[in-house]
Every structure is written in C-alpha cells, then in structure tokens.
C-alpha positions as CSV (number, residue, x, y, z in Angstrom):
1,X,0.0,0.0,0.0
2,X,2.7,2.4,1.0
3,X,6.3,2.4,0.1
4,X,9.4,4.4,1.1
5,X,9.3,7.8,2.6
6,X,5.5,8.4,2.3
7,X,4.9,5.7,4.9
8,X,7.1,7.6,7.4
9,X,4.9,10.7,7.0
10,X,1.7,9.0,7.9
11,X,2.3,8.8,11.7
12,X,3.5,12.5,11.6
13,X,0.3,13.6,9.8
14,X,-1.8,11.5,12.1
15,X,-0.1,13.0,15.2
16,X,-0.7,16.5,13.8
17,X,-4.4,15.8,13.3
18,X,-4.8,14.3,16.8
19,X,-3.2,17.4,18.2
20,X,-5.3,19.8,16.1
21,X,-8.7,18.1,16.7
22,X,-9.3,19.6,20.2
23,X,-8.8,23.1,18.7
24,X,-11.5,22.6,16.1
25,X,-15.0,24.1,16.7
26,X,-17.2,22.1,19.0
27,X,-20.1,20.2,17.3
28,X,-23.2,20.5,19.4
29,X,-25.1,17.5,18.0
30,X,-23.8,14.5,19.9
31,X,-24.3,12.0,17.0
32,X,-22.5,14.3,14.5
33,X,-19.7,15.0,17.0
34,X,-19.3,11.2,17.6
35,X,-19.1,10.5,13.9
36,X,-16.7,13.4,13.1
37,X,-14.3,13.2,16.0
38,X,-14.5,9.4,16.4
39,X,-14.4,8.7,12.7
40,X,-11.3,10.8,12.0
41,X,-9.6,9.5,15.1
42,X,-10.2,5.9,14.0
43,X,-9.0,6.6,10.5
44,X,-5.8,8.3,11.8
45,X,-4.8,5.4,14.0
46,X,-5.8,2.9,11.4
47,X,-3.6,4.6,8.9
48,X,-0.7,4.6,11.4
49,X,-1.0,0.9,11.8
50,X,-1.1,0.3,8.0
51,X,1.9,2.5,7.4
52,X,4.2,-0.2,8.9
53,X,3.4,-2.5,6.0
54,X,6.2,-0.8,4.2
55,X,8.6,-2.5,6.7
56,X,6.8,-5.8,6.8
57,X,9.9,-7.7,5.4
58,X,12.3,-6.0,7.8
59,X,12.1,-7.7,11.3
60,X,14.9,-5.4,12.6
61,X,12.9,-2.3,11.7
62,X,9.7,-3.7,13.1
63,X,11.5,-4.8,16.4
64,X,13.0,-1.3,16.7
65,X,9.6,0.3,16.1
66,X,7.9,-1.9,18.7
67,X,10.6,-1.1,21.3
68,X,10.6,2.6,20.6
69,X,6.9,2.7,20.5
70,X,6.6,1.0,23.9
71,X,9.1,3.5,25.4
72,X,7.4,6.5,23.9
73,X,4.0,5.3,25.0
74,X,5.2,5.1,28.6
75,X,6.9,8.5,28.4
76,X,4.0,10.2,26.7
77,X,1.5,8.7,29.2
78,X,3.6,9.9,32.1
79,X,3.6,13.5,30.6
80,X,-0.1,13.4,29.8
81,X,0.6,13.8,26.1
82,X,-2.3,12.0,24.6
83,X,-1.6,12.5,20.9
84,X,2.0,11.2,21.0
85,X,0.9,8.4,23.3
86,X,-1.8,7.3,20.8
87,X,0.5,7.3,17.8
88,X,3.4,5.5,19.7
89,X,1.0,2.9,21.0
90,X,-0.5,2.2,17.6
91,X,3.0,1.8,16.1
92,X,4.1,-0.5,18.9
93,X,1.0,-2.7,18.6
94,X,1.1,-2.8,14.8
95,X,4.8,-3.7,14.7
96,X,4.2,-6.6,17.1
97,X,1.3,-7.8,15.0
98,X,3.4,-7.7,11.8
99,X,6.2,-9.6,13.5
100,X,3.7,-12.3,14.5
101,X,2.5,-12.7,11.0
102,X,6.0,-12.9,9.7
103,X,6.8,-15.7,12.2
104,X,3.8,-17.8,11.3
105,X,4.2,-20.6,8.8
106,X,0.6,-21.7,8.3
107,X,-1.3,-19.8,5.6
108,X,-4.6,-20.9,7.0
109,X,-4.3,-18.4,9.7
110,X,-5.3,-15.7,7.2
111,X,-8.7,-17.2,7.3
112,X,-9.0,-19.0,10.6
113,X,-7.9,-16.2,12.8
114,X,-10.3,-13.6,11.4
115,X,-13.2,-16.0,11.7
116,X,-12.3,-17.0,15.3
117,X,-11.8,-13.5,16.7
118,X,-14.9,-12.2,14.9
119,X,-17.0,-15.0,16.4
120,X,-15.4,-14.5,19.9
121,X,-16.1,-10.8,19.7
122,X,-19.7,-11.3,18.7
123,X,-20.2,-13.8,21.4
124,X,-18.7,-11.5,24.0
125,X,-21.0,-8.6,22.8
126,X,-24.1,-10.8,23.0
127,X,-23.2,-12.3,26.4
128,X,-22.7,-8.9,28.0
129,X,-25.4,-6.3,28.8
130,X,-26.0,-3.7,26.0
131,X,-23.9,-0.6,26.7
132,X,-24.8,2.9,25.3
133,X,-22.2,4.5,23.1
134,X,-19.9,6.2,25.5
135,X,-19.0,9.6,24.2
136,X,-16.1,10.1,26.5
137,X,-12.5,9.2,26.5
138,X,-11.2,6.2,28.4
139,X,-9.7,6.9,31.8
140,X,-6.2,8.4,31.8
141,X,-3.5,5.8,32.0
142,X,-5.5,3.1,30.3
143,X,-2.8,1.4,28.3
144,X,-5.2,-1.1,26.7
145,X,-7.3,1.6,25.0
146,X,-6.8,4.7,22.9
147,X,-8.0,8.1,24.1
148,X,-9.5,9.6,20.9
149,X,-9.7,13.4,21.1
150,X,-12.9,15.3,20.6
151,X,-13.4,18.4,18.5
152,X,-13.4,21.4,20.7
153,X,-15.2,21.0,24.0
154,X,-17.2,18.0,22.9
155,X,-16.8,14.4,24.0
156,X,-15.0,11.8,22.0
157,X,-17.3,9.4,20.1
158,X,-15.4,6.2,19.7
159,X,-13.6,3.6,21.7
160,X,-10.6,1.7,20.3
161,X,-8.6,-0.9,22.0
162,X,-5.1,-2.1,21.4
163,X,-6.6,-5.5,20.3
164,X,-8.5,-3.7,17.5
165,X,-5.4,-2.0,16.2
166,X,-3.3,-5.1,16.5
167,X,-5.8,-7.3,14.6
168,X,-6.2,-4.6,11.9
169,X,-2.4,-4.7,11.3
170,X,-2.5,-8.5,11.6
171,X,-5.2,-8.8,8.9
172,X,-3.5,-6.3,6.6
173,X,-0.2,-8.2,7.0
174,X,-1.9,-11.4,6.1
175,X,-3.4,-9.8,3.0
176,X,0.0,-8.6,1.9
177,X,1.7,-11.9,2.6
178,X,-0.8,-14.3,1.0
179,X,-1.6,-12.5,-2.2
180,X,-4.9,-10.9,-1.3
181,X,-6.1,-7.7,-3.0
182,X,-3.9,-5.1,-1.1
183,X,-5.4,-1.7,-1.9
184,X,-9.0,-2.9,-1.7
185,X,-8.4,-4.7,1.6
186,X,-6.7,-1.7,3.1
187,X,-9.5,0.5,2.1
188,X,-12.1,-2.0,3.4
189,X,-10.3,-2.3,6.8
190,X,-10.3,1.5,7.3
191,X,-13.9,1.8,6.1
192,X,-15.1,-0.9,8.4
193,X,-13.9,1.2,11.4
194,X,-16.0,4.1,10.4
195,X,-19.0,1.9,9.4
196,X,-19.0,0.2,12.8
197,X,-18.8,3.6,14.5
198,X,-21.7,4.9,12.4
199,X,-23.8,1.8,13.3
200,X,-22.9,2.3,17.0
201,X,-24.1,5.9,16.8
202,X,-27.3,4.9,15.0
203,X,-28.1,2.2,17.6
204,X,-26.7,4.1,20.5
205,X,-24.7,1.1,21.8
206,X,-21.2,0.0,21.5
207,X,-20.5,-2.5,18.7
208,X,-17.4,-4.6,18.4
209,X,-14.9,-3.6,15.7
210,X,-13.3,-7.0,15.1
211,X,-16.3,-8.6,13.1
212,X,-16.2,-5.7,10.7
213,X,-12.4,-6.0,10.3
214,X,-12.7,-9.7,9.7
215,X,-15.3,-9.2,7.0
216,X,-13.2,-6.4,5.5
217,X,-10.4,-8.9,5.0
218,X,-12.3,-11.9,3.8
219,X,-15.2,-10.5,1.7
220,X,-12.9,-8.8,-0.9
221,X,-10.8,-11.9,-1.1
222,X,-13.2,-14.8,-0.9
223,X,-11.8,-16.3,-4.1
224,X,-8.2,-15.9,-3.1
225,X,-8.8,-17.2,0.5
226,X,-10.5,-20.2,-1.0
227,X,-7.6,-20.9,-3.3
228,X,-5.2,-20.5,-0.4
229,X,-7.0,-23.1,1.6
230,X,-7.3,-25.5,-1.4
231,X,-3.5,-25.2,-2.1
232,X,-2.8,-25.9,1.6
233,X,-5.1,-28.9,1.6
234,X,-3.5,-30.4,-1.5
235,X,0.1,-29.8,-0.3
C-alpha cells in the first residue's frame, strides 16, 4: 500500500491531526460529534498501523519500532501527552502484529484467525449487557485503550482498544503476505472502522470492531482465500 518515505509521513500527519482536533469548533449535536471526531480518530490510528506494512519484510525495523513505541508510549502517558501516546502505542502494537504474521508458517491463519476473533467478539458482545455509546475518552493511564480526542469541548465518540489496532495490522499483513487484494483490503479495513462507528451511533450502543475488520479482510478476497485453503489442503 505504502512504500518508502510516504509511509514515514503517515504517523507524523496522524499526530498533527490528533493534536489539532481539540482546537476545532465544537459540534453541538452528539451524534454528529461522535461521527466526526471518532471517525477521523479511527482513520488516523488505522492509517498509522497500516503505514508499517512498508517495513513488513524488515524484522529489525519492526522490532525497533515496537521497542521505541513502547518506550514513547510510557513516556507520553507519564507526561499526559495523549496525541503522541496514541501514535506511539499504535506503532508498537502494529509492529508486534506484523512480527507475529512474519513468524507464522501456516497460511490458513489468514482465514482461521479472522473468523475466530470475529466469532469470539460477537459472542462477548451478545453475552454482556448492552452498553450505550460512551461519548467520552477512556480513563487516563488506560494502556489497553486509545483516548481519541474530541473536536473542541465536545466528548469523543469512539472507543478503540489495542486489540482492535493489533488485529487490523495482523489482517492487513496477512493480505500482503498471502496474495490478497492489497489496496481494496486496506480501504475496506479502514472503512469498516467508520462503518462500525456509524452503526454504533445509530443504535446508541457500543458494537465490536473485530467482526467488521474480519469481513473487510475476507469478503474482498473470498476467491483468493479459498484458493489459499485449497492449495494448503493439496500440499
């Protein structure tokens, strides 16, 4: 999707946007505020995760990014610098996910893992009481979640966990490694984040992101995923 120096610019642009967002005019309508602030925040962090695909074949680079991201996450959290913390955390989690995909030797994971995590996420959502869409940031110091900024004085309208970012990067890395449609898959992964948020706003309840991400990987690549499984079965 991204090669060379443009990939390096994506985290910088995302950081600039996350820092700028609180200075934008407040949107009074709660639903519109949730879609605008939450949607752009989700897209920014999703793009940061996908930017590391340019280094997918460089374990040394990915390991360095994971370590640096972890250190910067801790330092930024201690200083209360939410924007840098979000970007550093996304880079760290995505780098670890790409290293995991690189270490795996079983092509079937490109299909099995998305189906499993989607089913588990749906089951967890159905088994737990329905929650309203929380238009507020996670508590400070929550290392397993991202604090997406609001526009102006409004409240943030999305919740994103490290697992969501990790699996987004994992699914994208599988698409790149196993010959799936790269550009279409990347666009579908990012689009699924916004679509899930829009459905959450419409229904006024939190919906899990992983089922949408799994569909974004598999639906554009049904034929290629099937061929991958057939090749594996005949090997």
